[in-house]
C-alpha positions as CSV (number, residue, x, y, z in Angstrom):
1,P,79.0,-104.3,-5.3
2,R,75.5,-104.2,-6.8
3,T,73.9,-104.3,-3.3
4,Q,75.5,-101.0,-2.5
5,L,73.9,-99.3,-5.6
6,T,70.4,-100.4,-4.6
7,K,70.8,-98.6,-1.2
8,R,71.5,-95.2,-2.7
9,V,69.0,-92.5,-3.5
10,A,69.9,-90.3,-6.5
11,V,68.6,-86.8,-6.7
12,C,69.1,-84.9,-9.9
13,L,68.5,-81.2,-10.4
14,L,68.8,-78.9,-13.3
15,G,71.6,-76.4,-12.9
16,P,71.3,-72.8,-13.9
17,V,68.7,-72.4,-16.7
18,D,68.3,-69.5,-19.2
19,A,65.4,-68.1,-17.2
20,G,67.7,-67.2,-14.3
21,V,66.4,-69.7,-11.7
22,T,69.3,-71.5,-10.0
23,Q,69.3,-74.7,-8.0
24,S,72.0,-76.2,-5.8
25,P,73.4,-78.7,-5.6
26,T,73.2,-79.6,-9.3
27,H,73.3,-83.3,-8.5
28,L,73.3,-85.3,-5.3
29,I,73.6,-89.0,-4.3
30,K,72.5,-89.9,-0.8
31,T,72.2,-93.2,1.1
32,R,68.7,-94.3,1.9
33,G,67.5,-92.7,5.2
34,Q,69.6,-89.6,4.9
35,Q,68.3,-86.1,4.8
36,V,68.3,-84.2,1.4
37,I,68.4,-80.4,1.3
38,L,67.9,-78.7,-2.1
39,R,68.0,-74.9,-2.6
40,C,66.5,-72.6,-5.3
41,S,67.1,-69.0,-6.0
42,P,64.3,-67.4,-8.1
43,I,64.6,-64.8,-10.8
44,S,65.2,-61.4,-9.3
45,G,61.8,-59.8,-8.5
46,H,59.9,-63.1,-8.5
47,T,58.0,-63.8,-5.2
48,S,56.6,-67.3,-6.0
49,V,58.6,-70.6,-6.0
50,S,57.3,-74.0,-7.0
51,W,59.0,-77.3,-6.5
52,Y,58.4,-80.4,-8.7
53,Q,59.5,-84.0,-8.7
54,Q,59.9,-85.8,-12.0
55,A,60.5,-89.6,-11.8
56,L,62.0,-91.4,-14.7
57,G,59.5,-91.7,-17.6
58,Q,56.9,-89.5,-15.9
59,G,55.8,-85.9,-16.1
60,P,56.6,-83.5,-13.2
61,H,54.5,-83.6,-10.1
62,L,54.0,-80.5,-7.9
63,I,55.4,-80.9,-4.4
64,F,54.5,-77.5,-3.1
65,E,54.3,-73.8,-4.1
66,Y,55.3,-70.8,-2.0
67,D,54.4,-67.2,-2.5
68,R,55.7,-64.4,-0.2
69,K,56.9,-67.0,2.3
70,E,53.6,-68.8,2.6
71,E,52.8,-72.3,1.4
72,R,50.0,-71.8,-1.1
73,V,49.6,-75.3,-2.6
74,R,50.8,-78.7,-1.5
75,G,50.9,-81.8,-3.7
76,N,50.2,-85.3,-2.6
77,F,53.6,-86.0,-1.0
78,P,54.4,-87.5,2.5
79,D,55.1,-85.2,5.4
80,R,58.8,-86.0,5.2
81,F,58.8,-83.6,2.2
82,S,59.0,-80.1,3.7
83,G,60.1,-76.7,2.5
84,R,60.3,-73.1,3.3
85,Q,60.8,-69.8,1.6
86,F,63.1,-67.1,3.0
87,P,62.7,-63.3,3.1
88,N,64.7,-63.0,-0.1
89,Y,62.2,-65.4,-1.7
90,S,64.8,-68.2,-2.2
91,S,63.5,-71.6,-1.2
92,E,64.6,-74.8,0.3
93,L,63.2,-78.4,-0.2
94,N,64.0,-80.9,2.6
95,V,63.4,-84.6,2.3
96,N,63.8,-86.4,5.6
97,A,64.6,-90.1,5.7
98,S,65.0,-90.4,2.0
99,E,63.7,-93.6,0.3
100,M,64.5,-95.4,-3.0
101,G,61.2,-94.0,-4.5
102,D,62.6,-90.5,-4.0
103,S,65.1,-91.0,-6.8
104,A,64.0,-88.4,-9.3
105,L,64.8,-85.1,-11.0
106,Y,63.7,-82.2,-8.8
107,L,62.8,-78.9,-10.5
108,C,62.3,-75.4,-9.2
109,A,60.4,-72.7,-11.0
110,S,59.7,-69.1,-10.1
111,S,57.1,-66.5,-11.1
112,L,56.1,-63.0,-10.3
113,A,53.0,-63.8,-8.3
114,Q,50.5,-66.6,-7.7
115,L,46.7,-66.4,-7.8
116,P,45.0,-67.4,-4.6
117,A,44.4,-71.2,-4.6
118,E,40.6,-70.7,-4.4
119,S,40.6,-68.7,-7.6
120,L,42.4,-71.3,-9.7
121,T,40.4,-73.0,-12.4
122,F,41.3,-76.4,-13.8
123,C,40.2,-77.7,-17.2
124,I,40.1,-81.3,-18.2
């Protein structure tokens, strides 16, 4: 029934990409209120991992960025979005008590290193 569909939270991820970053699972459907756990393996040698959320019809929004197991930058997301980076630099994104508004494409990117947040310059 239609009412059942409105109670689901769809989480979509990109699978393996040419750059060598892998995410799992590749797609996920959860009932509202359930926990969501997404995993990302960076390109070999990369120490920085960034997670993004891209809602339908919008550009990607940074959730957070880790470098060498430390959270460097955190976007404007509720505390129920959490993450961590492991000693092998892979990363995990956790969404506790998922909500309908969390239905989106979740993207993971990796890079060799990150500049300290205080040295970043933004141009408008």
